[in-house]
All heavy atoms as a GROMACS GRO file, in nm:
protein
  604
    1GLN      N    1   1.703  17.311  -4.479
    1GLN     CA    2   1.828  17.380  -4.452
    1GLN      C    3   1.807  17.504  -4.367
    1GLN      O    4   1.901  17.552  -4.307
    1GLN     CB    5   1.897  17.417  -4.582
    1GLN     CG    6   1.948  17.296  -4.658
    1GLN     CD    7   2.018  17.335  -4.788
    1GLN    OE1    8   1.998  17.443  -4.839
    1GLN    NE2    9   2.097  17.244  -4.839
    2HIS      N   10   1.686  17.556  -4.362
    2HIS     CA   11   1.660  17.675  -4.283
    2HIS      C   12   1.647  17.645  -4.135
    2HIS      O   13   1.652  17.735  -4.053
    2HIS     CB   14   1.534  17.746  -4.333
    2HIS     CG   15   1.545  17.791  -4.475
    2HIS    ND1   16   1.624  17.896  -4.512
    2HIS    CD2   17   1.490  17.744  -4.588
    2HIS    CE1   18   1.615  17.914  -4.644
    2HIS    NE2   19   1.536  17.820  -4.691
    3VAL      N   20   1.631  17.520  -4.100
    3VAL     CA   21   1.610  17.481  -3.961
    3VAL      C   22   1.743  17.457  -3.889
    3VAL      O   23   1.756  17.484  -3.771
    3VAL     CB   24   1.522  17.354  -3.953
    3VAL    CG1   25   1.507  17.305  -3.811
    3VAL    CG2   26   1.387  17.382  -4.015
    4VAL      N   27   1.843  17.409  -3.961
    4VAL     CA   28   1.969  17.370  -3.899
    4VAL      C   29   2.071  17.483  -3.902
    4VAL      O   30   2.059  17.577  -3.980
    4VAL     CB   31   2.026  17.243  -3.967
    4VAL    CG1   32   1.929  17.128  -3.955
    4VAL    CG2   33   2.061  17.268  -4.112
    5ASP      N   34   2.170  17.472  -3.814
    5ASP     CA   35   2.274  17.574  -3.805
    5ASP      C   36   2.350  17.586  -3.937
    5ASP      O   37   2.394  17.486  -3.994
    5ASP     CB   38   2.375  17.538  -3.694
    5ASP     CG   39   2.312  17.539  -3.556
    5ASP    OD1   40   2.198  17.586  -3.543
    5ASP    OD2   41   2.380  17.493  -3.462
    6HIS      N   42   2.363  17.705  -3.986
    6HIS     CA   43   2.437  17.738  -4.108
    6HIS      C   44   2.386  17.665  -4.232
    6HIS      O   45   2.454  17.662  -4.334
    6HIS     CB   46   2.587  17.710  -4.091
    6HIS     CG   47   2.646  17.771  -3.968
    6HIS    ND1   48   2.658  17.907  -3.950
    6HIS    CD2   49   2.694  17.714  -3.854
    6HIS    CE1   50   2.712  17.931  -3.832
    6HIS    NE2   51   2.734  17.815  -3.771
    7GLY      N   52   2.272  17.603  -4.225
    7GLY     CA   53   2.215  17.532  -4.339
    7GLY      C   54   2.294  17.408  -4.380
    7GLY      O   55   2.280  17.360  -4.492
    8ASP      N   56   2.378  17.356  -4.291
    8ASP     CA   57   2.463  17.242  -4.323
    8ASP      C   58   2.398  17.111  -4.284
    8ASP      O   59   2.358  17.092  -4.169
    8ASP     CB   60   2.598  17.253  -4.250
    8ASP     CG   61   2.684  17.364  -4.304
    8ASP    OD1   62   2.669  17.399  -4.422
    8ASP    OD2   63   2.767  17.415  -4.228
    9LEU      N   64   2.389  17.020  -4.380
    9LEU     CA   65   2.340  16.884  -4.358
    9LEU      C   66   2.446  16.787  -4.407
    9LEU      O   67   2.509  16.810  -4.510
    9LEU     CB   68   2.213  16.856  -4.437
    9LEU     CG   69   2.083  16.918  -4.393
    9LEU    CD1   70   1.975  16.891  -4.495
    9LEU    CD2   71   2.042  16.865  -4.259
   10PHE      N   72   2.465  16.678  -4.335
   10PHE     CA   73   2.551  16.570  -4.381
   10PHE      C   74   2.460  16.452  -4.409
   10PHE      O   75   2.420  16.379  -4.318
   10PHE     CB   76   2.657  16.534  -4.277
   10PHE     CG   77   2.747  16.423  -4.320
   10PHE    CD1   78   2.836  16.440  -4.424
   10PHE    CD2   79   2.740  16.299  -4.259
   10PHE    CE1   80   2.919  16.337  -4.465
   10PHE    CE2   81   2.822  16.195  -4.299
   10PHE     CZ   82   2.911  16.214  -4.402
   11GLU      N   83   2.424  16.437  -4.536
   11GLU     CA   84   2.328  16.333  -4.574
   11GLU      C   85   2.394  16.195  -4.574
   11GLU      O   86   2.505  16.178  -4.623
   11GLU     CB   87   2.267  16.362  -4.710
   11GLU     CG   88   2.149  16.275  -4.742
   11GLU     CD   89   2.072  16.319  -4.865
   11GLU    OE1   90   2.095  16.429  -4.916
   11GLU    OE2   91   1.987  16.239  -4.910
   12ILE      N   92   2.322  16.098  -4.519
   12ILE     CA   93   2.370  15.960  -4.512
   12ILE      C   94   2.304  15.880  -4.624
   12ILE      O   95   2.184  15.884  -4.642
   12ILE     CB   96   2.332  15.897  -4.375
   12ILE    CG1   97   2.383  15.982  -4.260
   12ILE    CG2   98   2.383  15.754  -4.364
   12ILE    CD1   99   2.532  16.002  -4.256
   13MET      N  100   2.384  15.808  -4.702
   13MET     CA  101   2.339  15.726  -4.814
   13MET      C  102   2.246  15.804  -4.910
   13MET      O  103   2.132  15.763  -4.932
   13MET     CB  104   2.268  15.599  -4.764
   13MET     CG  105   2.358  15.510  -4.683
   13MET     SD  106   2.286  15.350  -4.639
   13MET     CE  107   2.147  15.395  -4.539
   14PRO      N  108   2.294  15.913  -4.970
   14PRO     CA  109   2.208  15.995  -5.055
   14PRO      C  110   2.166  15.927  -5.186
   14PRO      O  111   2.064  15.965  -5.244
   14PRO     CB  112   2.293  16.119  -5.084
   14PRO     CG  113   2.433  16.074  -5.066
   14PRO     CD  114   2.429  15.967  -4.960
   15MET      N  115   2.238  15.826  -5.230
   15MET     CA  116   2.205  15.760  -5.357
   15MET      C  117   2.111  15.641  -5.338
   15MET      O  118   2.060  15.587  -5.435
   15MET     CB  119   2.332  15.714  -5.428
   15MET     CG  120   2.429  15.827  -5.458
   15MET     SD  121   2.354  15.967  -5.543
   15MET     CE  122   2.339  15.900  -5.706
   16MET      N  123   2.087  15.600  -5.214
   16MET     CA  124   1.998  15.487  -5.186
   16MET      C  125   1.862  15.540  -5.140
   16MET      O  126   1.856  15.629  -5.056
   16MET     CB  127   2.057  15.398  -5.077
   16MET     CG  128   1.972  15.281  -5.039
   16MET     SD  129   2.042  15.193  -4.899
   16MET     CE  130   1.906  15.088  -4.858
   17ALA      N  131   1.755  15.485  -5.192
   17ALA     CA  132   1.619  15.521  -5.151
   17ALA      C  133   1.603  15.673  -5.145
   17ALA      O  134   1.585  15.732  -5.039
   17ALA     CB  135   1.584  15.456  -5.018
   18LYS      N  136   1.608  15.736  -5.260
   18LYS     CA  137   1.605  15.882  -5.268
   18LYS      C  138   1.472  15.943  -5.224
   18LYS      O  139   1.461  16.064  -5.210
   18LYS     CB  140   1.637  15.928  -5.410
   18LYS     CG  141   1.779  15.897  -5.450
   18LYS     CD  142   1.808  15.949  -5.590
   18LYS     CE  143   1.950  15.918  -5.629
   18LYS     NZ  144   1.983  15.976  -5.759
   19ASN      N  145   1.371  15.859  -5.200
   19ASN     CA  146   1.242  15.912  -5.156
   19ASN      C  147   1.239  15.940  -5.006
   19ASN      O  148   1.139  15.990  -4.955
   19ASN     CB  149   1.127  15.820  -5.195
   19ASN     CG  150   1.151  15.675  -5.163
   19ASN    OD1  151   1.264  15.630  -5.156
   19ASN    ND2  152   1.046  15.600  -5.143
   20ILE      N  153   1.349  15.910  -4.935
   20ILE     CA  154   1.360  15.950  -4.794
   20ILE      C  155   1.501  16.003  -4.770
   20ILE      O  156   1.598  15.954  -4.827
   20ILE     CB  157   1.327  15.833  -4.698
   20ILE    CG1  158   1.304  15.888  -4.559
   20ILE    CG2  159   1.432  15.728  -4.698
   20ILE    CD1  160   1.214  15.802  -4.474
   21VAL      N  161   1.508  16.108  -4.688
   21VAL     CA  162   1.635  16.173  -4.659
   21VAL      C  163   1.672  16.143  -4.514
   21VAL      O  164   1.590  16.161  -4.423
   21VAL     CB  165   1.624  16.326  -4.679
   21VAL    CG1  166   1.752  16.396  -4.637
   21VAL    CG2  167   1.589  16.358  -4.823
   22THR      N  168   1.795  16.096  -4.494
   22THR     CA  169   1.848  16.077  -4.360
   22THR      C  170   1.978  16.157  -4.354
   22THR      O  171   2.060  16.148  -4.444
   22THR     CB  172   1.876  15.929  -4.329
   22THR    OG1  173   1.960  15.874  -4.431
   22THR    CG2  174   1.747  15.849  -4.323
   23ALA      N  175   1.993  16.236  -4.249
   23ALA     CA  176   2.110  16.324  -4.241
   23ALA      C  177   2.142  16.358  -4.097
   23ALA      O  178   2.058  16.344  -4.008
   23ALA     CB  179   2.083  16.451  -4.319
   24PHE      N  180   2.266  16.403  -4.078
   24PHE     CA  181   2.306  16.460  -3.950
   24PHE      C  182   2.317  16.610  -3.968
   24PHE      O  183   2.354  16.660  -4.074
   24PHE     CB  184   2.442  16.404  -3.905
   24PHE     CG  185   2.436  16.261  -3.862
   24PHE    CD1  186   2.494  16.162  -3.940
   24PHE    CD2  187   2.373  16.225  -3.744
   24PHE    CE1  188   2.489  16.030  -3.901
   24PHE    CE2  189   2.368  16.093  -3.704
   24PHE     CZ  190   2.425  15.996  -3.783
   25ALA      N  191   2.286  16.682  -3.862
   25ALA     CA  192   2.295  16.828  -3.864
   25ALA      C  193   2.312  16.875  -3.721
   25ALA      O  194   2.313  16.796  -3.626
   25ALA     CB  195   2.168  16.888  -3.925
   26ARG      N  196   2.324  17.006  -3.706
   26ARG     CA  197   2.330  17.066  -3.573
   26ARG      C  198   2.220  17.170  -3.562
   26ARG      O  199   2.198  17.249  -3.654
   26ARG     CB  200   2.465  17.132  -3.549
   26ARG     CG  201   2.577  17.033  -3.533
   26ARG     CD  202   2.705  17.103  -3.487
   26ARG     NE  203   2.812  17.008  -3.470
   26ARG     CZ  204   2.839  16.947  -3.354
   26ARG    NH1  205   2.766  16.972  -3.249
   26ARG    NH2  206   2.938  16.862  -3.346
   27ILE      N  207   2.151  17.166  -3.449
   27ILE     CA  208   2.050  17.268  -3.417
   27ILE      C  209   2.092  17.329  -3.284
   27ILE      O  210   2.101  17.257  -3.183
   27ILE     CB  211   1.909  17.207  -3.409
   27ILE    CG1  212   1.868  17.152  -3.545
   27ILE    CG2  213   1.809  17.312  -3.360
   27ILE    CD1  214   1.732  17.087  -3.549
   28GLU      N  215   2.121  17.458  -3.287
   28GLU     CA  216   2.173  17.529  -3.170
   28GLU      C  217   2.294  17.458  -3.110
   28GLU      O  218   2.309  17.447  -2.989
   28GLU     CB  219   2.064  17.550  -3.066
   28GLU     CG  220   1.952  17.639  -3.114
   28GLU     CD  221   1.848  17.667  -3.008
   28GLU    OE1  222   1.864  17.624  -2.891
   28GLU    OE2  223   1.749  17.734  -3.042
   29GLY      N  224   2.380  17.406  -3.198
   29GLY     CA  225   2.503  17.340  -3.157
   29GLY      C  226   2.489  17.195  -3.118
   29GLY      O  227   2.588  17.125  -3.102
   30GLN      N  228   2.367  17.145  -3.106
   30GLN     CA  229   2.341  17.005  -3.067
   30GLN      C  230   2.332  16.918  -3.192
   30GLN      O  231   2.258  16.951  -3.285
   30GLN     CB  232   2.210  16.998  -2.988
   30GLN     CG  233   2.164  16.859  -2.955
   30GLN     CD  234   2.242  16.796  -2.842
   30GLN    OE1  235   2.289  16.864  -2.754
   30GLN    NE2  236   2.257  16.665  -2.847
   31THR      N  237   2.403  16.806  -3.194
   31THR     CA  238   2.394  16.713  -3.306
   31THR      C  239   2.259  16.645  -3.304
   31THR      O  240   2.214  16.598  -3.200
   31THR     CB  241   2.506  16.608  -3.298
   31THR    OG1  242   2.632  16.673  -3.302
   31THR    CG2  243   2.497  16.508  -3.413
   32VAL      N  244   2.193  16.641  -3.421
   32VAL     CA  245   2.063  16.575  -3.434
   32VAL      C  246   2.062  16.492  -3.561
   32VAL      O  247   2.137  16.517  -3.655
   32VAL     CB  248   1.946  16.676  -3.437
   32VAL    CG1  249   1.936  16.753  -3.307
   32VAL    CG2  250   1.957  16.770  -3.555
   33GLY      N  251   1.976  16.393  -3.563
   33GLY     CA  252   1.951  16.316  -3.684
   33GLY      C  253   1.825  16.372  -3.750
   33GLY      O  254   1.729  16.408  -3.681
   34ILE      N  255   1.826  16.382  -3.881
   34ILE     CA  256   1.712  16.434  -3.957
   34ILE      C  257   1.656  16.321  -4.043
   34ILE      O  258   1.731  16.252  -4.113
   34ILE     CB  259   1.755  16.550  -4.050
   34ILE    CG1  260   1.827  16.660  -3.974
   34ILE    CG2  261   1.638  16.601  -4.130
   34ILE    CD1  262   1.740  16.754  -3.898
   35VAL      N  263   1.525  16.301  -4.038
   35VAL     CA  264   1.457  16.206  -4.125
   35VAL      C  265   1.340  16.278  -4.190
   35VAL      O  266   1.260  16.342  -4.122
   35VAL     CB  267   1.403  16.084  -4.045
   35VAL    CG1  268   1.328  15.989  -4.137
   35VAL    CG2  269   1.515  16.011  -3.975
   36GLY      N  270   1.332  16.268  -4.321
   36GLY     CA  271   1.221  16.331  -4.392
   36GLY      C  272   1.199  16.268  -4.527
   36GLY      O  273   1.293  16.218  -4.590
   37ASN      N  274   1.075  16.267  -4.572
   37ASN     CA  275   1.049  16.211  -4.704
   37ASN      C  276   1.072  16.317  -4.811
   37ASN      O  277   1.069  16.437  -4.784
   37ASN     CB  278   0.909  16.150  -4.713
   37ASN     CG  279   0.799  16.254  -4.706
   37ASN    OD1  280   0.801  16.340  -4.620
   37ASN    ND2  281   0.703  16.245  -4.795
   38ASN      N  282   1.097  16.272  -4.932
   38ASN     CA  283   1.126  16.360  -5.045
   38ASN      C  284   1.011  16.348  -5.145
   38ASN      O  285   1.002  16.249  -5.218
   38ASN     CB  286   1.258  16.320  -5.110
   38ASN     CG  287   1.296  16.408  -5.225
   38ASN    OD1  288   1.225  16.502  -5.259
   38ASN    ND2  289   1.409  16.377  -5.288
   39PRO      N  290   0.924  16.449  -5.155
   39PRO     CA  291   0.808  16.440  -5.244
   39PRO      C  292   0.843  16.444  -5.393
   39PRO      O  293   0.758  16.418  -5.476
   39PRO     CB  294   0.723  16.560  -5.204
   39PRO     CG  295   0.817  16.655  -5.142
   39PRO     CD  296   0.924  16.572  -5.078
   40LEU      N  297   0.968  16.472  -5.426
   40LEU     CA  298   1.009  16.476  -5.566
   40LEU      C  299   1.040  16.338  -5.623
   40LEU      O  300   1.055  16.322  -5.744
   40LEU     CB  301   1.131  16.568  -5.583
   40LEU     CG  302   1.110  16.713  -5.540
   40LEU    CD1  303   1.240  16.791  -5.554
   40LEU    CD2  304   0.998  16.778  -5.619
   41VAL      N  305   1.051  16.238  -5.536
   41VAL     CA  306   1.079  16.101  -5.578
   41VAL      C  307   0.965  16.011  -5.533
   41VAL      O  308   0.932  16.007  -5.415
   41VAL     CB  309   1.214  16.051  -5.519
   41VAL    CG1  310   1.242  15.908  -5.563
   41VAL    CG2  311   1.327  16.144  -5.560
   42LEU      N  312   0.904  15.940  -5.625
   42LEU     CA  313   0.791  15.850  -5.598
   42LEU      C  314   0.677  15.922  -5.525
   42LEU      O  315   0.606  15.862  -5.446
   42LEU     CB  316   0.835  15.728  -5.516
   42LEU     CG  317   0.925  15.627  -5.585
   42LEU    CD1  318   0.969  15.519  -5.486
   42LEU    CD2  319   0.854  15.564  -5.703
   43ALA      N  320   0.664  16.051  -5.548
   43ALA     CA  321   0.560  16.135  -5.486
   43ALA      C  322   0.567  16.131  -5.333
   43ALA      O  323   0.470  16.157  -5.265
   43ALA     CB  324   0.421  16.094  -5.535
   44GLY      N  325   0.685  16.097  -5.280
   44GLY     CA  326   0.702  16.093  -5.135
   44GLY      C  327   0.656  15.966  -5.069
   44GLY      O  328   0.665  15.952  -4.947
   45CYS      N  329   0.605  15.870  -5.148
   45CYS     CA  330   0.560  15.742  -5.090
   45CYS      C  331   0.681  15.663  -5.040
   45CYS      O  332   0.788  15.668  -5.098
   45CYS     CB  333   0.488  15.659  -5.195
   45CYS     SG  334   0.326  15.722  -5.238
   46LEU      N  335   0.660  15.589  -4.934
   46LEU     CA  336   0.766  15.503  -4.881
   46LEU      C  337   0.755  15.365  -4.944
   46LEU      O  338   0.645  15.316  -4.968
   46LEU     CB  339   0.754  15.491  -4.730
   46LEU     CG  340   0.780  15.617  -4.649
   46LEU    CD1  341   0.771  15.586  -4.501
   46LEU    CD2  342   0.913  15.678  -4.683
   47ASP      N  343   0.869  15.305  -4.966
   47ASP     CA  344   0.873  15.166  -5.013
   47ASP      C  345   0.963  15.088  -4.919
   47ASP      O  346   1.007  15.140  -4.816
   47ASP     CB  347   0.919  15.159  -5.159
   47ASP     CG  348   1.057  15.219  -5.182
   47ASP    OD1  349   1.119  15.266  -5.085
   47ASP    OD2  350   1.103  15.219  -5.298
   48ILE      N  351   0.990  14.965  -4.954
   48ILE     CA  352   1.072  14.879  -4.866
   48ILE      C  353   1.210  14.939  -4.844
   48ILE      O  354   1.259  14.945  -4.731
   48ILE     CB  355   1.084  14.737  -4.926
   48ILE    CG1  356   0.948  14.671  -4.942
   48ILE    CG2  357   1.179  14.651  -4.843
   48ILE    CD1  358   0.878  14.641  -4.812
   49ASN      N  359   1.276  14.984  -4.951
   49ASN     CA  360   1.411  15.038  -4.938
   49ASN      C  361   1.414  15.163  -4.850
   49ASN      O  362   1.504  15.180  -4.768
   49ASN     CB  363   1.469  15.070  -5.076
   49ASN     CG  364   1.497  14.945  -5.156
   49ASN    OD1  365   1.518  14.838  -5.100
   49ASN    ND2  366   1.495  14.957  -5.287
   50ALA      N  367   1.317  15.251  -4.867
   50ALA     CA  368   1.311  15.373  -4.786
   50ALA      C  369   1.285  15.339  -4.639
   50ALA      O  370   1.345  15.399  -4.549
   50ALA     CB  371   1.203  15.467  -4.838
   51SER      N  372   1.200  15.243  -4.616
   51SER     CA  373   1.171  15.202  -4.478
   51SER      C  374   1.293  15.143  -4.411
   51SER      O  375   1.322  15.172  -4.294
   51SER     CB  376   1.057  15.100  -4.476
   51SER     OG  377   0.940  15.156  -4.529
   52THR      N  378   1.367  15.062  -4.484
   52THR     CA  379   1.489  15.002  -4.430
   52THR      C  380   1.593  15.109  -4.401
   52THR      O  381   1.657  15.108  -4.295
   52THR     CB  382   1.545  14.897  -4.528
   52THR    OG1  383   1.446  14.797  -4.551
   52THR    CG2  384   1.672  14.833  -4.475
   53LYS      N  385   1.611  15.201  -4.494
   53LYS     CA  386   1.708  15.310  -4.476
   53LYS      C  387   1.674  15.392  -4.352
   53LYS      O  388   1.761  15.420  -4.269
   53LYS     CB  389   1.708  15.399  -4.601
   53LYS     CG  390   1.799  15.519  -4.592
   53LYS     CD  391   1.791  15.601  -4.719
   53LYS     CE  392   1.867  15.729  -4.713
   53LYS     NZ  393   1.856  15.807  -4.838
   54ALA      N  394   1.549  15.430  -4.337
   54ALA     CA  395   1.507  15.509  -4.221
   54ALA      C  396   1.522  15.431  -4.092
   54ALA      O  397   1.570  15.485  -3.991
   54ALA     CB  398   1.363  15.556  -4.240
   55ALA      N  399   1.483  15.305  -4.092
   55ALA     CA  400   1.490  15.223  -3.971
   55ALA      C  401   1.635  15.207  -3.924
   55ALA      O  402   1.663  15.217  -3.804
   55ALA     CB  403   1.427  15.087  -3.995
   56ARG      N  404   1.726  15.183  -4.016
   56ARG     CA  405   1.867  15.168  -3.979
   56ARG      C  406   1.922  15.298  -3.922
   56ARG      O  407   1.997  15.298  -3.825
   56ARG     CB  408   1.949  15.125  -4.101
   56ARG     CG  409   1.926  14.982  -4.139
   56ARG     CD  410   2.009  14.945  -4.259
   56ARG     NE  411   1.987  14.805  -4.291
   56ARG     CZ  412   2.041  14.744  -4.395
   56ARG    NH1  413   2.119  14.812  -4.478
   56ARG    NH2  414   2.017  14.617  -4.418
   57PHE      N  415   1.883  15.409  -3.983
   57PHE     CA  416   1.930  15.539  -3.935
   57PHE      C  417   1.876  15.569  -3.795
   57PHE      O  418   1.949  15.615  -3.708
   57PHE     CB  419   1.890  15.649  -4.034
   57PHE     CG  420   1.942  15.785  -3.996
   57PHE    CD1  421   2.076  15.816  -4.012
   57PHE    CD2  422   1.858  15.881  -3.945
   57PHE    CE1  423   2.125  15.940  -3.977
   57PHE    CE2  424   1.904  16.006  -3.910
   57PHE     CZ  425   2.039  16.036  -3.926
   58VAL      N  426   1.749  15.541  -3.774
   58VAL     CA  427   1.687  15.564  -3.644
   58VAL      C  428   1.754  15.477  -3.538
   58VAL      O  429   1.784  15.522  -3.426
   58VAL     CB  430   1.535  15.540  -3.648
   58VAL    CG1  431   1.475  15.534  -3.510
   58VAL    CG2  432   1.468  15.647  -3.732
   59ARG      N  433   1.782  15.350  -3.570
   59ARG     CA  434   1.850  15.261  -3.477
   59ARG      C  435   1.990  15.312  -3.444
   59ARG      O  436   2.035  15.305  -3.329
   59ARG     CB  437   1.859  15.120  -3.534
   59ARG     CG  438   1.756  15.028  -3.476
   59ARG     CD  439   1.771  14.887  -3.526
   59ARG     NE  440   1.711  14.885  -3.660
   59ARG     CZ  441   1.750  14.810  -3.761
   59ARG    NH1  442   1.848  14.726  -3.748
   59ARG    NH2  443   1.690  14.815  -3.876
   60PHE      N  444   2.061  15.361  -3.546
   60PHE     CA  445   2.196  15.415  -3.524
   60PHE      C  446   2.190  15.535  -3.428
   60PHE      O  447   2.267  15.543  -3.333
   60PHE     CB  448   2.259  15.456  -3.657
   60PHE     CG  449   2.397  15.513  -3.642
   60PHE    CD1  450   2.507  15.430  -3.637
   60PHE    CD2  451   2.417  15.650  -3.632
   60PHE    CE1  452   2.636  15.482  -3.621
   60PHE    CE2  453   2.543  15.703  -3.616
   60PHE     CZ  454   2.653  15.619  -3.611
   61CYS      N  455   2.098  15.627  -3.455
   61CYS     CA  456   2.084  15.745  -3.368
   61CYS      C  457   2.047  15.704  -3.226
   61CYS      O  458   2.099  15.760  -3.130
   61CYS     CB  459   1.979  15.840  -3.425
   61CYS     SG  460   2.034  15.924  -3.576
   62ASP      N  461   1.960  15.606  -3.213
   62ASP     CA  462   1.920  15.558  -3.081
   62ASP      C  463   2.039  15.497  -3.007
   62ASP      O  464   2.053  15.515  -2.886
   62ASP     CB  465   1.807  15.456  -3.094
   62ASP     CG  466   1.756  15.409  -2.960
   62ASP    OD1  467   1.722  15.496  -2.876
   62ASP    OD2  468   1.749  15.287  -2.939
   63SER      N  469   2.126  15.429  -3.077
   63SER     CA  470   2.244  15.366  -3.015
   63SER      C  471   2.337  15.469  -2.952
   63SER      O  472   2.404  15.439  -2.852
   63SER     CB  473   2.323  15.286  -3.119
   63SER     OG  474   2.246  15.180  -3.169
   64PHE      N  475   2.342  15.588  -3.008
   64PHE     CA  476   2.432  15.692  -2.959
   64PHE      C  477   2.357  15.807  -2.892
   64PHE      O  478   2.413  15.914  -2.872
   64PHE     CB  479   2.520  15.743  -3.073
   64PHE     CG  480   2.617  15.640  -3.122
   64PHE    CD1  481   2.587  15.562  -3.232
   64PHE    CD2  482   2.737  15.618  -3.056
   64PHE    CE1  483   2.675  15.465  -3.278
   64PHE    CE2  484   2.826  15.522  -3.100
   64PHE     CZ  485   2.796  15.445  -3.211
   65ASN      N  486   2.229  15.785  -2.859
   65ASN     CA  487   2.146  15.887  -2.792
   65ASN      C  488   2.144  16.019  -2.868
   65ASN      O  489   2.150  16.126  -2.808
   65ASN     CB  490   2.192  15.908  -2.648
   65ASN     CG  491   2.170  15.786  -2.564
   65ASN    OD1  492   2.069  15.718  -2.578
   65ASN    ND2  493   2.265  15.757  -2.476
   66ILE      N  494   2.135  16.011  -3.000
   66ILE     CA  495   2.125  16.130  -3.084
   66ILE      C  496   1.977  16.157  -3.107
   66ILE      O  497   1.904  16.071  -3.156
   66ILE     CB  498   2.197  16.109  -3.220
   66ILE    CG1  499   2.346  16.083  -3.196
   66ILE    CG2  500   2.176  16.228  -3.311
   66ILE    CD1  501   2.421  16.039  -3.320
   67PRO      N  502   1.929  16.277  -3.070
   67PRO     CA  503   1.787  16.307  -3.090
   67PRO      C  504   1.752  16.314  -3.238
   67PRO      O  505   1.836  16.346  -3.322
   67PRO     CB  506   1.768  16.442  -3.022
   67PRO     CG  507   1.904  16.497  -3.000
   67PRO     CD  508   2.002  16.385  -3.007
   68LEU      N  509   1.626  16.285  -3.270
   68LEU     CA  510   1.578  16.287  -3.408
   68LEU      C  511   1.482  16.402  -3.430
   68LEU      O  512   1.401  16.434  -3.344
   68LEU     CB  513   1.504  16.157  -3.441
   68LEU     CG  514   1.590  16.033  -3.460
   68LEU    CD1  515   1.501  15.911  -3.474
   68LEU    CD2  516   1.680  16.047  -3.579
   69VAL      N  517   1.491  16.459  -3.549
   69VAL     CA  518   1.394  16.556  -3.597
   69VAL      C  519   1.334  16.498  -3.723
   69VAL      O  520   1.407  16.457  -3.814
   69VAL     CB  521   1.461  16.693  -3.628
   69VAL    CG1  522   1.360  16.790  -3.683
   69VAL    CG2  523   1.529  16.749  -3.504
   70THR      N  524   1.203  16.486  -3.728
   70THR     CA  525   1.139  16.427  -3.845
   70THR      C  526   1.057  16.531  -3.920
   70THR      O  527   0.985  16.610  -3.859
   70THR     CB  528   1.046  16.310  -3.806
   70THR    OG1  529   0.949  16.357  -3.714
   70THR    CG2  530   1.125  16.198  -3.741
   71PHE      N  531   1.072  16.531  -4.050
   71PHE     CA  532   0.992  16.612  -4.141
   71PHE      C  533   0.926  16.514  -4.238
   71PHE      O  534   0.981  16.482  -4.342
   71PHE     CB  535   1.080  16.710  -4.220
   71PHE     CG  536   1.151  16.809  -4.133
   71PHE    CD1  537   1.284  16.791  -4.098
   71PHE    CD2  538   1.085  16.920  -4.085
   71PHE    CE1  539   1.349  16.882  -4.017
   71PHE    CE2  540   1.148  17.012  -4.005
   71PHE     CZ  541   1.282  16.993  -3.971
   72VAL      N  542   0.812  16.462  -4.198
   72VAL     CA  543   0.751  16.354  -4.274
   72VAL      C  544   0.605  16.384  -4.301
   72VAL      O  545   0.530  16.417  -4.209
   72VAL     CB  546   0.764  16.219  -4.200
   72VAL    CG1  547   0.704  16.106  -4.281
   72VAL    CG2  548   0.910  16.189  -4.168
   73ASP      N  549   0.567  16.374  -4.426
   73ASP     CA  550   0.428  16.385  -4.467
   73ASP      C  551   0.409  16.282  -4.577
   73ASP      O  552   0.411  16.313  -4.696
   73ASP     CB  553   0.396  16.526  -4.518
   73ASP     CG  554   0.250  16.541  -4.557
   73ASP    OD1  555   0.169  16.458  -4.512
   73ASP    OD2  556   0.219  16.635  -4.631
   74VAL      N  557   0.393  16.157  -4.538
   74VAL     CA  558   0.392  16.045  -4.632
   74VAL      C  559   0.250  16.021  -4.683
   74VAL      O  560   0.160  15.996  -4.604
   74VAL     CB  561   0.448  15.918  -4.565
   74VAL    CG1  562   0.444  15.801  -4.659
   74VAL    CG2  563   0.589  15.943  -4.518
   75PRO      N  564   0.232  16.025  -4.816
   75PRO     CA  565   0.100  16.000  -4.871
   75PRO      C  566   0.061  15.853  -4.875
   75PRO      O  567  -0.056  15.820  -4.890
   75PRO     CB  568   0.107  16.057  -5.012
   75PRO     CG  569   0.252  16.049  -5.048
   75PRO     CD  570   0.327  16.068  -4.919
   76GLY      N  571   0.161  15.763  -4.862
   76GLY     CA  572   0.126  15.622  -4.867
   76GLY      C  573   0.248  15.533  -4.860
   76GLY      O  574   0.360  15.581  -4.851
   77PHE      N  575   0.224  15.403  -4.862
   77PHE     CA  576   0.329  15.303  -4.857
   77PHE      C  577   0.311  15.208  -4.973
   77PHE      O  578   0.199  15.164  -5.000
   77PHE     CB  579   0.324  15.227  -4.725
   77PHE     CG  580   0.436  15.129  -4.708
   77PHE    CD1  581   0.561  15.171  -4.670
   77PHE    CD2  582   0.416  14.994  -4.731
   77PHE    CE1  583   0.666  15.081  -4.656
   77PHE    CE2  584   0.519  14.903  -4.717
   77PHE     CZ  585   0.643  14.948  -4.678
   78LEU      N  586   0.420  15.177  -5.043
   78LEU     CA  587   0.416  15.086  -5.156
   78LEU      C  588   0.460  14.948  -5.109
   78LEU      O  589   0.578  14.923  -5.091
   78LEU     CB  590   0.509  15.135  -5.268
   78LEU     CG  591   0.480  15.274  -5.322
   78LEU    CD1  592   0.588  15.318  -5.419
   78LEU    CD2  593   0.345  15.277  -5.390
   79PRO      N  594   0.368  14.857  -5.085
   79PRO     CA  595   0.407  14.724  -5.036
   79PRO      C  596   0.471  14.640  -5.148
   79PRO      O  597   0.449  14.665  -5.266
   79PRO     CB  598   0.275  14.662  -4.993
   79PRO     CG  599   0.171  14.731  -5.074
   79PRO     CD  600   0.224  14.870  -5.100
   80GLY      N  601   0.549  14.542  -5.106
   80GLY     CA  602   0.604  14.447  -5.202
   80GLY      C  603   0.734  14.476  -5.254
   80GLY      O  604   0.818  14.541  -5.245
   0.00000   0.00000   0.00000
């Protein structure tokens, strides 16, 4: 919240795959997409649901030429 204008984030699908955060925000007035893992859920590891959520969000942002900001420090991936 300290990076974006006024600390405002509009989180997309907050109840699905809580170990990754996807949101829209503004940085210096420019709309950006935010992707970051959440270390409080599953220790920040990515699983299938988190990967799908992030991939769909990235594709959506790409479709509308919305730049992405990533805050990701993933300790691992849970296959299966």
